[in-house]
MMTF fields as JSON, N, C-alpha, C and O atoms, coordinates in Angstrom:
{
  "mmtfVersion": "1.0.0",
  "mmtfProducer": "UNKNOWN",
  "numBonds": 515,
  "numAtoms": 516,
  "numGroups": 129,
  "numChains": 1,
  "numModels": 1,
  "chainsPerModel": [1],
  "groupsPerChain": [129],
  "chainIdList": ["A"],
  "bondAtomList": [4, 2, 8, 6, 12, 10, 16, 14, 20, 18, 24, 22, 28, 26, 32, 30, 36, 34, 40, 38, 44, 42, 48, 46, 52, 50, 56, 54, 60, 58, 64, 62, 68, 66, 72, 70, 76, 74, 80, 78, 84, 82, 88, 86, 92, 90, 96, 94, 100, 98, 104, 102, 108, 106, 112, 110, 116, 114, 120, 118, 124, 122, 128, 126, 132, 130, 136, 134, 140, 138, 144, 142, 148, 146, 152, 150, 156, 154, 160, 158, 164, 162, 168, 166, 172, 170, 176, 174, 180, 178, 184, 182, 188, 186, 192, 190, 196, 194, 200, 198, 204, 202, 208, 206, 212, 210, 216, 214, 220, 218, 224, 222, 228, 226, 232, 230, 236, 234, 240, 238, 244, 242, 248, 246, 252, 250, 256, 254, 260, 258, 264, 262, 268, 266, 272, 270, 276, 274, 280, 278, 284, 282, 288, 286, 292, 290, 296, 294, 300, 298, 304, 302, 308, 306, 312, 310, 316, 314, 320, 318, 324, 322, 328, 326, 332, 330, 336, 334, 340, 338, 344, 342, 348, 346, 352, 350, 356, 354, 360, 358, 364, 362, 368, 366, 372, 370, 376, 374, 380, 378, 384, 382, 388, 386, 392, 390, 396, 394, 400, 398, 404, 402, 408, 406, 412, 410, 416, 414, 420, 418, 424, 422, 428, 426, 432, 430, 436, 434, 440, 438, 444, 442, 448, 446, 452, 450, 456, 454, 460, 458, 464, 462, 468, 466, 472, 470, 476, 474, 480, 478, 484, 482, 488, 486, 492, 490, 496, 494, 500, 498, 504, 502, 508, 506, 512, 510],
  "bondOrderList": [1, 1, 1, 1, 1, 1, 1, 1, 1, 1, 1, 1, 1, 1, 1, 1, 1, 1, 1, 1, 1, 1, 1, 1, 1, 1, 1, 1, 1, 1, 1, 1, 1, 1, 1, 1, 1, 1, 1, 1, 1, 1, 1, 1, 1, 1, 1, 1, 1, 1, 1, 1, 1, 1, 1, 1, 1, 1, 1, 1, 1, 1, 1, 1, 1, 1, 1, 1, 1, 1, 1, 1, 1, 1, 1, 1, 1, 1, 1, 1, 1, 1, 1, 1, 1, 1, 1, 1, 1, 1, 1, 1, 1, 1, 1, 1, 1, 1, 1, 1, 1, 1, 1, 1, 1, 1, 1, 1, 1, 1, 1, 1, 1, 1, 1, 1, 1, 1, 1, 1, 1, 1, 1, 1, 1, 1, 1, 1],
  "groupList": [{"groupName": "MET", "atomNameList": ["N", "CA", "C", "O"], "elementList": ["N", "C", "C", "O"], "formalChargeList": [0, 0, 0, 0], "bondAtomList": [1, 0, 2, 1, 3, 2], "bondOrderList": [1, 1, 2], "singleLetterCode": "M", "chemCompType": "L-PEPTIDE LINKING"}, {"groupName": "ASP", "atomNameList": ["N", "CA", "C", "O"], "elementList": ["N", "C", "C", "O"], "formalChargeList": [0, 0, 0, 0], "bondAtomList": [1, 0, 2, 1, 3, 2], "bondOrderList": [1, 1, 2], "singleLetterCode": "D", "chemCompType": "L-PEPTIDE LINKING"}, {"groupName": "PRO", "atomNameList": ["N", "CA", "C", "O"], "elementList": ["N", "C", "C", "O"], "formalChargeList": [0, 0, 0, 0], "bondAtomList": [1, 0, 2, 1, 3, 2], "bondOrderList": [1, 1, 2], "singleLetterCode": "P", "chemCompType": "L-PEPTIDE LINKING"}, {"groupName": "HIS", "atomNameList": ["N", "CA", "C", "O"], "elementList": ["N", "C", "C", "O"], "formalChargeList": [0, 0, 0, 0], "bondAtomList": [1, 0, 2, 1, 3, 2], "bondOrderList": [1, 1, 2], "singleLetterCode": "H", "chemCompType": "L-PEPTIDE LINKING"}, {"groupName": "SER", "atomNameList": ["N", "CA", "C", "O"], "elementList": ["N", "C", "C", "O"], "formalChargeList": [0, 0, 0, 0], "bondAtomList": [1, 0, 2, 1, 3, 2], "bondOrderList": [1, 1, 2], "singleLetterCode": "S", "chemCompType": "L-PEPTIDE LINKING"}, {"groupName": "THR", "atomNameList": ["N", "CA", "C", "O"], "elementList": ["N", "C", "C", "O"], "formalChargeList": [0, 0, 0, 0], "bondAtomList": [1, 0, 2, 1, 3, 2], "bondOrderList": [1, 1, 2], "singleLetterCode": "T", "chemCompType": "L-PEPTIDE LINKING"}, {"groupName": "ILE", "atomNameList": ["N", "CA", "C", "O"], "elementList": ["N", "C", "C", "O"], "formalChargeList": [0, 0, 0, 0], "bondAtomList": [1, 0, 2, 1, 3, 2], "bondOrderList": [1, 1, 2], "singleLetterCode": "I", "chemCompType": "L-PEPTIDE LINKING"}, {"groupName": "GLY", "atomNameList": ["N", "CA", "C", "O"], "elementList": ["N", "C", "C", "O"], "formalChargeList": [0, 0, 0, 0], "bondAtomList": [1, 0, 2, 1, 3, 2], "bondOrderList": [1, 1, 2], "singleLetterCode": "G", "chemCompType": "PEPTIDE LINKING"}, {"groupName": "GLN", "atomNameList": ["N", "CA", "C", "O"], "elementList": ["N", "C", "C", "O"], "formalChargeList": [0, 0, 0, 0], "bondAtomList": [1, 0, 2, 1, 3, 2], "bondOrderList": [1, 1, 2], "singleLetterCode": "Q", "chemCompType": "L-PEPTIDE LINKING"}, {"groupName": "ALA", "atomNameList": ["N", "CA", "C", "O"], "elementList": ["N", "C", "C", "O"], "formalChargeList": [0, 0, 0, 0], "bondAtomList": [1, 0, 2, 1, 3, 2], "bondOrderList": [1, 1, 2], "singleLetterCode": "A", "chemCompType": "L-PEPTIDE LINKING"}, {"groupName": "ARG", "atomNameList": ["N", "CA", "C", "O"], "elementList": ["N", "C", "C", "O"], "formalChargeList": [0, 0, 0, 0], "bondAtomList": [1, 0, 2, 1, 3, 2], "bondOrderList": [1, 1, 2], "singleLetterCode": "R", "chemCompType": "L-PEPTIDE LINKING"}, {"groupName": "VAL", "atomNameList": ["N", "CA", "C", "O"], "elementList": ["N", "C", "C", "O"], "formalChargeList": [0, 0, 0, 0], "bondAtomList": [1, 0, 2, 1, 3, 2], "bondOrderList": [1, 1, 2], "singleLetterCode": "V", "chemCompType": "L-PEPTIDE LINKING"}, {"groupName": "LEU", "atomNameList": ["N", "CA", "C", "O"], "elementList": ["N", "C", "C", "O"], "formalChargeList": [0, 0, 0, 0], "bondAtomList": [1, 0, 2, 1, 3, 2], "bondOrderList": [1, 1, 2], "singleLetterCode": "L", "chemCompType": "L-PEPTIDE LINKING"}, {"groupName": "GLU", "atomNameList": ["N", "CA", "C", "O"], "elementList": ["N", "C", "C", "O"], "formalChargeList": [0, 0, 0, 0], "bondAtomList": [1, 0, 2, 1, 3, 2], "bondOrderList": [1, 1, 2], "singleLetterCode": "E", "chemCompType": "L-PEPTIDE LINKING"}, {"groupName": "ASN", "atomNameList": ["N", "CA", "C", "O"], "elementList": ["N", "C", "C", "O"], "formalChargeList": [0, 0, 0, 0], "bondAtomList": [1, 0, 2, 1, 3, 2], "bondOrderList": [1, 1, 2], "singleLetterCode": "N", "chemCompType": "L-PEPTIDE LINKING"}, {"groupName": "PHE", "atomNameList": ["N", "CA", "C", "O"], "elementList": ["N", "C", "C", "O"], "formalChargeList": [0, 0, 0, 0], "bondAtomList": [1, 0, 2, 1, 3, 2], "bondOrderList": [1, 1, 2], "singleLetterCode": "F", "chemCompType": "L-PEPTIDE LINKING"}, {"groupName": "TYR", "atomNameList": ["N", "CA", "C", "O"], "elementList": ["N", "C", "C", "O"], "formalChargeList": [0, 0, 0, 0], "bondAtomList": [1, 0, 2, 1, 3, 2], "bondOrderList": [1, 1, 2], "singleLetterCode": "Y", "chemCompType": "L-PEPTIDE LINKING"}, {"groupName": "CYS", "atomNameList": ["N", "CA", "C", "O"], "elementList": ["N", "C", "C", "O"], "formalChargeList": [0, 0, 0, 0], "bondAtomList": [1, 0, 2, 1, 3, 2], "bondOrderList": [1, 1, 2], "singleLetterCode": "C", "chemCompType": "L-PEPTIDE LINKING"}],
  "groupTypeList": [0, 1, 2, 3, 4, 5, 2, 6, 7, 8, 0, 9, 8, 10, 0, 7, 6, 11, 12, 11, 13, 11, 7, 9, 11, 10, 5, 11, 7, 5, 0, 2, 11, 13, 7, 14, 10, 8, 2, 15, 7, 12, 12, 14, 7, 7, 9, 4, 0, 9, 12, 6, 13, 5, 12, 7, 4, 6, 9, 9, 14, 11, 3, 9, 7, 8, 7, 10, 16, 9, 11, 7, 6, 13, 6, 4, 7, 4, 3, 3, 10, 4, 9, 10, 13, 7, 5, 11, 5, 7, 11, 9, 5, 9, 12, 9, 12, 7, 10, 5, 11, 9, 5, 16, 13, 11, 11, 6, 4, 1, 13, 8, 1, 10, 10, 11, 17, 5, 7, 10, 12, 5, 17, 12, 12, 10, 1, 9, 14],
  "groupIdList": [1, 2, 3, 4, 5, 6, 7, 8, 9, 10, 11, 12, 13, 14, 15, 16, 17, 18, 19, 20, 21, 22, 23, 24, 25, 26, 27, 28, 29, 30, 31, 32, 33, 34, 35, 36, 37, 38, 39, 40, 41, 42, 43, 44, 45, 46, 47, 48, 49, 50, 51, 52, 53, 54, 55, 56, 57, 58, 59, 60, 61, 62, 63, 64, 65, 66, 67, 68, 69, 70, 71, 72, 73, 74, 75, 76, 77, 78, 79, 80, 81, 82, 83, 84, 85, 86, 87, 88, 89, 90, 91, 92, 93, 94, 95, 96, 97, 98, 99, 100, 101, 102, 103, 104, 105, 106, 107, 108, 109, 110, 111, 112, 113, 114, 115, 116, 117, 118, 119, 120, 121, 122, 123, 124, 125, 126, 127, 128, 129],
  "secStructList": [7, 7, 4, 4, 4, 1, 7, 7, 7, 2, 2, 2, 2, 2, 2, 6, 7, 3, 3, 3, 3, 7, 7, 1, 1, 3, 3, 3, 3, 3, 3, 3, 1, 6, 6, 1, 5, 7, 6, 6, 1, 1, 5, 7, 2, 2, 2, 2, 2, 2, 2, 2, 2, 2, 2, 2, 2, 2, 2, 2, 2, 2, 2, 2, 7, 6, 6, 3, 3, 3, 3, 3, 3, 3, 3, 3, 3, 3, 3, 7, 1, 7, 7, 7, 1, 1, 3, 3, 3, 3, 3, 3, 3, 3, 3, 3, 3, 7, 1, 1, 3, 3, 3, 3, 3, 3, 3, 3, 3, 7, 6, 6, 7, 7, 3, 3, 3, 3, 3, 3, 3, 3, 3, 3, 3, 3, 3, 7, 7],
  "xCoordList": [27.928, 28.181, 29.641, 30.531, 29.875, 31.217, 32.035, 31.702, 33.121, 33.921, 34.591, 34.905, 34.811, 35.494, 34.584, 35.071, 33.271, 32.344, 31.73, 30.896, 32.137, 31.602, 32.41, 33.627, 31.768, 32.512, 33.007, 32.281, 34.253, 34.803, 35.06, 35.31, 35.006, 35.22, 36.647, 37.57, 36.811, 38.106, 39.165, 40.289, 38.833, 39.834, 40.316, 41.517, 39.389, 39.765, 40.659, 41.599, 40.378, 41.232, 42.636, 43.62, 42.732, 44.042, 44.831, 46.059, 44.114, 44.771, 45.133, 45.813, 44.695, 45.022, 44.138, 44.521, 42.965, 42.039, 41.488, 41.054, 41.514, 41.015, 39.977, 40.226, 38.816, 37.765, 38.03, 38.363, 37.878, 38.092, 36.765, 36.557, 35.877, 34.566, 33.571, 33.874, 32.394, 31.39, 30.057, 29.56, 29.489, 28.174, 27.634, 28.369, 26.346, 25.712, 26.178, 26.277, 26.465, 26.852, 28.368, 28.838, 29.128, 30.6, 31.181, 30.823, 32.089, 32.825, 34.301, 34.651, 35.161, 36.598, 37.361, 37.016, 38.394, 39.241, 40.655, 40.905, 41.582, 42.99, 43.445, 42.838, 44.533, 45.116, 46.617, 47.045, 47.424, 48.871, 49.266, 48.654, 50.288, 50.831, 51.599, 51.502, 52.357, 53.11, 52.159, 51.153, 52.482, 51.644, 50.585, 49.908, 50.449, 49.455, 50.109, 49.487, 51.375, 52.125, 52.097, 51.938, 52.26, 52.455, 53.957, 54.739, 54.392, 55.795, 56.816, 57.995, 56.394, 57.331, 57.394, 58.0, 56.768, 56.869, 55.824, 55.884, 54.87, 53.823, 52.559, 52.334, 51.74, 50.441, 49.683, 49.533, 49.214, 48.484, 47.153, 46.421, 46.852, 45.589, 44.39, 43.354, 44.523, 43.449, 43.22, 42.092, 44.289, 44.148, 43.362, 42.519, 43.637, 42.873, 41.406, 40.531, 41.131, 39.742, 39.067, 37.879, 39.821, 39.261, 38.925, 37.919, 39.757, 39.464, 38.206, 37.37, 38.081, 36.88, 35.637, 34.643, 35.693, 34.554, 34.215, 33.04, 35.209, 34.981, 34.292, 33.267, 34.851, 34.298, 32.912, 32.006, 32.751, 31.448, 30.381, 29.241, 30.737, 29.772, 29.359, 28.187, 30.305, 29.971, 29.016, 28.013, 29.325, 28.441, 27.053, 26.047, 26.997, 25.706, 24.913, 23.688, 25.584, 24.884, 24.324, 23.253, 25.031, 24.489, 23.243, 22.224, 23.33, 22.179, 21.0, 19.851, 21.266, 20.198, 19.35, 18.134, 19.978, 19.252, 19.016, 19.34, 18.444, 18.2, 17.248, 16.252, 17.573, 16.745, 16.994, 16.282, 18.006, 18.368, 19.88, 20.602, 20.35, 21.788, 22.103, 21.226, 23.374, 23.829, 24.787, 25.603, 24.676, 25.627, 26.128, 25.346, 27.431, 28.005, 27.571, 27.611, 27.152, 26.765, 27.616, 27.608, 28.352, 29.238, 30.353, 30.113, 31.571, 32.715, 33.634, 33.818, 34.205, 35.183, 36.217, 35.954, 37.381, 38.435, 39.437, 39.7, 39.995, 41.078, 42.265, 42.15, 43.401, 44.627, 45.422, 45.815, 45.662, 46.281, 47.782, 48.533, 48.209, 49.637, 49.915, 48.995, 51.166, 51.529, 51.835, 52.125, 51.76, 52.193, 53.134, 52.832, 54.269, 55.264, 55.374, 55.852, 54.934, 55.08, 54.034, 53.306, 53.979, 53.071, 51.667, 51.456, 50.727, 49.313, 48.503, 48.77, 47.523, 46.589, 45.262, 44.925, 44.534, 43.24, 42.178, 42.346, 41.082, 39.959, 38.774, 38.443, 38.143, 36.943, 35.818, 35.867, 34.799, 33.622, 32.56, 32.158, 32.114, 31.1, 29.903, 30.052, 28.722, 27.499, 27.258, 27.339, 26.964, 26.537, 25.03, 24.395, 24.452, 22.998, 22.597, 23.176, 21.596, 21.104, 19.615, 18.78, 19.302, 17.91, 17.397, 18.084, 16.18, 15.573, 16.158, 16.257, 16.548, 17.048, 18.491, 19.103, 19.037, 20.404, 21.118, 20.525, 22.394, 23.242, 24.549, 25.135, 25.0, 26.237, 27.186, 26.784, 28.463, 29.494, 30.695, 31.075, 31.282, 32.601, 33.588, 33.362, 34.681, 35.706, 37.029, 37.514, 37.599, 38.879, 39.927, 39.782, 40.982, 42.1, 43.278, 43.667, 43.84, 44.962, 46.117, 45.925, 47.329, 48.504, 48.698, 47.874, 49.784, 50.041, 50.334, 50.266, 50.659, 50.878, 49.604, 49.644, 48.481, 47.171, 47.121, 46.366, 47.937, 47.9, 46.961, 47.002, 46.121, 45.132, 45.846, 46.596, 45.602, 46.182, 45.19, 45.574, 43.917, 42.906, 41.534, 41.253, 40.698, 39.303, 38.439, 38.65, 37.466, 36.598, 35.138, 34.786, 34.309, 32.866, 32.296, 32.638, 31.424, 30.778, 29.274, 28.793, 28.538, 27.086, 26.649, 27.088, 25.769, 25.264, 23.755, 23.037, 23.295, 21.874, 21.49, 22.192, 20.382, 19.922, 18.765, 17.783, 18.915, 17.937, 17.417, 18.064, 16.242, 15.684, 16.383, 16.683, 16.637, 17.319, 16.441, 16.961, 15.154, 14.232, 14.244, 13.53],
  "yCoordList": [-118.729, -118.58, -118.183, -118.694, -117.283, -116.79, -117.841, -118.188, -118.362, -119.389, -118.894, -119.689, -117.593, -117.05, -116.966, -116.857, -117.015, -116.935, -118.297, -118.394, -119.346, -120.685, -121.372, -121.498, -121.821, -122.522, -123.883, -124.607, -124.223, -125.513, -126.473, -127.655, -126.01, -126.897, -126.872, -126.469, -127.305, -127.247, -128.113, -127.654, -129.358, -130.247, -129.709, -129.686, -129.281, -128.749, -127.524, -127.343, -126.692, -125.53, -125.964, -125.418, -126.952, -127.446, -128.041, -127.97, -128.625, -129.253, -128.244, -128.59, -127.018, -125.971, -125.959, -125.398, -126.568, -126.583, -125.177, -124.514, -124.741, -123.42, -123.607, -124.291, -122.999, -123.074, -122.044, -120.892, -122.475, -121.617, -121.272, -120.148, -122.25, -122.095, -122.95, -124.09, -122.41, -123.147, -123.099, -122.026, -124.265, -124.361, -125.761, -126.677, -125.933, -127.245, -128.219, -129.419, -127.725, -128.587, -128.8, -129.859, -127.796, -127.874, -127.07, -125.913, -127.717, -127.054, -127.403, -128.556, -126.397, -126.568, -126.08, -125.056, -126.82, -126.411, -126.913, -127.838, -126.298, -126.704, -127.142, -126.802, -127.906, -128.378, -128.526, -129.094, -128.024, -128.22, -129.66, -130.313, -130.133, -131.456, -131.346, -132.224, -130.271, -130.011, -130.002, -129.293, -130.789, -130.882, -131.981, -132.281, -132.576, -133.639, -134.893, -135.64, -135.102, -136.259, -137.41, -137.22, -138.628, -139.801, -139.946, -139.17, -140.897, -140.979, -141.131, -140.843, -141.572, -141.76, -140.557, -140.624, -139.453, -138.209, -138.013, -137.044, -138.928, -138.828, -138.227, -138.319, -137.613, -137.128, -138.294, -139.344, -138.111, -139.163, -139.428, -138.496, -140.696, -141.054, -140.589, -140.241, -140.582, -140.091, -138.595, -138.117, -137.854, -136.426, -136.223, -135.33, -137.049, -136.978, -137.264, -136.585, -138.26, -138.6, -137.463, -137.201, -136.795, -135.653, -134.511, -133.826, -134.3, -133.281, -133.649, -132.791, -134.918, -135.397, -135.151, -134.612, -135.543, -135.371, -133.896, -133.53, -133.059, -131.629, -131.005, -130.338, -131.22, -130.576, -131.106, -130.335, -132.425, -133.01, -132.604, -132.337, -132.554, -132.171, -130.712, -130.378, -129.853, -128.437, -128.279, -127.573, -128.932, -128.855, -129.396, -128.806, -130.511, -131.115, -130.216, -130.154, -129.519, -128.592, -127.401, -126.896, -126.951, -125.884, -126.405, -125.717, -127.621, -128.215, -128.416, -128.202, -128.819, -129.084, -127.846, -127.946, -126.694, -125.443, -125.078, -125.831, -123.905, -123.364, -124.256, -124.752, -124.446, -125.275, -126.759, -127.575, -127.118, -128.526, -128.655, -127.662, -129.867, -130.099, -131.468, -132.319, -131.656, -132.904, -133.624, -132.998, -134.95, -135.776, -136.88, -137.513, -137.098, -138.154, -139.525, -139.813, -140.379, -141.741, -142.792, -143.958, -142.395, -143.343, -142.576, -141.557, -143.076, -142.464, -143.562, -144.589, -143.333, -144.282, -143.49, -142.376, -144.078, -143.389, -144.345, -145.414, -143.951, -144.684, -143.743, -142.65, -144.171, -143.375, -143.792, -144.953, -142.851, -143.157, -142.906, -143.659, -141.859, -141.521, -140.749, -140.27, -140.637, -139.931, -138.462, -138.081, -137.667, -136.272, -136.064, -136.478, -135.428, -135.204, -133.747, -133.45, -132.843, -131.419, -130.613, -131.137, -129.339, -128.444, -128.471, -128.713, -128.216, -128.115, -129.024, -129.124, -129.681, -130.465, -129.696, -128.92, -129.933, -129.286, -130.353, -131.316, -130.18, -131.103, -130.419, -129.275, -131.14, -130.631, -131.624, -132.763, -131.179, -131.999, -131.653, -130.498, -132.673, -132.492, -133.366, -134.554, -132.779, -133.52, -134.628, -134.406, -135.815, -136.94, -137.107, -137.452, -136.86, -136.965, -136.021, -136.044, -135.19, -134.235, -134.477, -134.011, -135.211, -135.518, -134.738, -133.868, -135.061, -134.395, -134.904, -134.148, -136.187, -136.765, -137.26, -137.56, -137.349, -137.858, -137.034, -136.666, -136.756, -136.1, -136.881, -137.247, -137.133, -137.879, -137.055, -136.439, -137.057, -136.277, -137.139, -138.043, -136.847, -137.377, -136.256, -135.102, -136.606, -135.614, -136.083, -137.17, -135.26, -135.56, -134.645, -133.423, -135.252, -134.51, -134.601, -135.688, -133.433, -133.366, -132.597, -131.772, -132.886, -132.154, -130.893, -130.579, -130.184, -128.924, -129.107, -128.147, -130.334, -130.638, -131.18, -131.704, -131.049, -131.512, -133.031, -133.532, -133.751, -135.217, -135.685, -135.178, -136.649, -137.144, -137.905, -138.846, -137.487, -138.108, -139.092, -140.178, -138.71, -139.518, -139.211, -138.078, -140.233, -140.058, -140.621, -141.748, -139.837, -140.284, -140.065, -139.34, -140.709, -140.524, -140.393, -141.162, -139.41, -139.168, -139.096, -138.387, -139.832, -139.745, -139.179, -139.631, -138.174, -137.517, -137.664, -137.601, -137.86, -137.858, -136.429, -135.759, -135.956, -134.595, -134.657, -135.373, -133.883, -133.963, -132.567, -131.558, -132.539, -131.293, -130.942, -131.826, -129.671, -129.219, -129.35, -129.41, -129.395, -129.452, -130.807, -131.036],
  "zCoordList": [49.441, 50.871, 51.072, 50.391, 51.996, 52.265, 53.009, 54.142, 52.381, 53.055, 54.33, 55.216, 54.426, 55.603, 56.82, 57.946, 56.616, 57.747, 58.08, 58.979, 57.363, 57.599, 58.695, 58.561, 59.78, 60.84, 60.348, 59.667, 60.699, 60.255, 61.403, 61.164, 62.621, 63.765, 64.273, 63.565, 65.499, 66.177, 65.515, 65.309, 65.177, 64.596, 63.26, 62.993, 62.427, 61.111, 61.263, 60.488, 62.244, 62.495, 62.887, 62.389, 63.785, 64.22, 63.06, 63.029, 62.115, 60.964, 59.886, 58.92, 60.037, 59.074, 57.84, 56.813, 57.922, 56.787, 56.578, 57.521, 55.327, 54.945, 53.854, 52.862, 54.037, 53.025, 51.932, 52.212, 50.696, 49.538, 48.873, 48.417, 48.826, 48.188, 48.965, 49.318, 49.23, 49.997, 49.27, 48.926, 49.043, 48.431, 48.598, 48.968, 48.327, 48.465, 47.395, 47.653, 46.204, 45.089, 45.046, 44.628, 45.478, 45.419, 46.576, 46.797, 47.309, 48.376, 48.21, 47.954, 48.357, 48.13, 49.36, 49.951, 49.735, 50.844, 50.665, 49.892, 51.384, 51.338, 52.723, 53.738, 52.73, 53.992, 53.784, 52.78, 54.72, 54.596, 54.919, 55.764, 54.237, 54.573, 55.889, 56.747, 56.041, 57.268, 58.459, 58.453, 59.476, 60.659, 60.57, 61.553, 59.384, 59.176, 58.584, 57.828, 58.948, 58.446, 59.436, 60.641, 58.881, 59.732, 60.007, 59.457, 60.827, 61.241, 60.103, 60.305, 58.927, 57.817, 56.892, 55.822, 57.298, 56.546, 55.458, 54.702, 55.378, 54.359, 54.967, 56.174, 54.122, 54.583, 55.199, 54.574, 56.405, 57.108, 56.4, 56.07, 56.174, 55.543, 56.349, 55.782, 57.657, 58.518, 58.326, 58.446, 58.027, 57.747, 56.458, 56.376, 55.455, 54.205, 54.471, 53.932, 55.296, 55.611, 56.391, 56.205, 57.256, 57.989, 57.033, 57.217, 56.014, 55.01, 54.223, 53.939, 53.879, 53.176, 54.026, 53.538, 55.286, 56.2, 56.378, 56.375, 56.529, 56.732, 55.531, 55.675, 54.343, 53.143, 52.801, 52.483, 52.867, 52.557, 53.558, 53.177, 54.827, 55.864, 55.738, 55.915, 55.437, 55.262, 54.077, 54.178, 52.963, 51.792, 52.118, 51.725, 52.831, 53.186, 54.116, 54.014, 55.019, 55.904, 55.136, 55.473, 54.118, 53.27, 52.553, 52.494, 52.011, 51.323, 52.284, 51.898, 53.511, 54.486, 54.729, 54.889, 54.757, 54.925, 56.376, 57.294, 56.553, 57.887, 58.681, 58.154, 59.948, 60.82, 60.667, 61.252, 59.878, 59.675, 59.784, 59.699, 59.969, 60.019, 59.424, 59.276, 59.087, 58.471, 59.407, 60.084, 59.437, 60.181, 59.251, 58.542, 59.266, 58.438, 58.914, 60.11, 57.977, 58.352, 57.644, 58.04, 56.598, 55.923, 55.228, 54.58, 55.373, 54.711, 54.198, 54.85, 53.027, 52.483, 51.692, 51.239, 51.538, 50.792, 50.206, 50.758, 49.08, 48.432, 48.312, 47.756, 48.834, 48.792, 47.563, 47.44, 46.652, 45.365, 45.336, 44.716, 46.003, 46.027, 47.308, 47.971, 47.641, 48.861, 48.559, 47.425, 49.607, 49.547, 50.722, 51.842, 50.477, 51.522, 51.948, 53.043, 51.088, 51.399, 50.642, 49.8, 50.962, 50.262, 50.839, 52.027, 49.962, 50.328, 49.431, 48.233, 50.0, 49.195, 49.129, 50.024, 48.055, 47.84, 47.699, 46.951, 48.422, 48.329, 47.667, 47.979, 46.749, 46.077, 46.328, 45.866, 47.068, 47.345, 46.305, 46.169, 45.574, 44.542, 44.869, 45.155, 44.825, 45.158, 44.141, 42.933, 44.641, 43.807, 43.87, 42.873, 45.049, 45.244, 46.364, 47.45, 46.087, 47.08, 47.285, 46.509, 48.34, 48.636, 49.825, 50.361, 50.231, 51.383, 52.698, 53.664, 52.743, 53.994, 53.909, 54.934, 52.697, 52.523, 51.446, 50.432, 51.686, 50.69, 50.598, 51.616, 49.368, 49.153, 48.295, 47.307, 48.698, 48.02, 47.657, 48.401, 46.507, 46.162, 46.452, 46.086, 47.111, 47.425, 46.822, 47.135, 45.962, 45.326, 45.94, 45.938, 46.463, 47.045, 46.077, 45.65, 45.739, 44.791, 45.415, 46.308, 44.926, 45.397, 44.551, 43.692, 44.801, 44.105, 42.614, 41.848, 42.201, 40.786, 40.13, 39.017, 40.83, 40.379, 40.178, 39.345, 40.952, 40.931, 42.033, 43.154, 41.708, 42.671, 43.789, 43.533, 45.015, 46.205, 46.822, 47.255, 46.86, 47.517, 46.912, 46.521, 46.844, 46.442, 47.551, 48.001, 47.991, 49.064, 48.732, 47.801, 49.515, 49.397, 50.798, 51.696, 50.973, 52.256, 52.046, 51.162, 52.865, 52.869, 54.211, 55.269, 54.148, 55.355, 55.457, 54.46, 56.678, 56.987, 57.326, 58.084, 56.769, 57.013, 58.015, 57.818, 59.093, 60.186, 60.531, 60.254, 61.137, 61.646, 62.959, 63.761, 63.174, 64.383, 65.622, 66.736, 65.457, 66.603, 67.241, 68.217]
}
C-alpha cells in the first residue's frame, strides 16, 4: 500500500507523523521530536503513545480490509529512554491478526537506533455497515 496515499488523521498530521511503509503485518512511520516535547524538553510520552496508536491502527485497518474498520480497544507503553531532538521512528509489527481482533507491538527508536519506547495496541475489527 502506498504510504503517501494513506490517510493518517488530523492529529497525526499536526504532530508531523510521516508514513514510510504501510501494510497489515508491518507499518513504519517517523515523527519529529521538535513540536512534540513536554515542558522539560523531552519527547512527550503522550506523543509516543499517539505514534503507537497511529501506526498500529493504520496497520489494523489494512488487515481489516475493504468494508471493515479497526478501532483501538487497548494500548500500553513502556518508556525506556528520552529523546530531545531529531526524529523518532516507529515500527508496528503484527503479533496476532484475527478476524475480529488485531494486536501490534510498536517499537519507537531514535536516530541512533536506541529504543525509546515499546508499545502494544489491540484493535477490534468491525464491519462498516
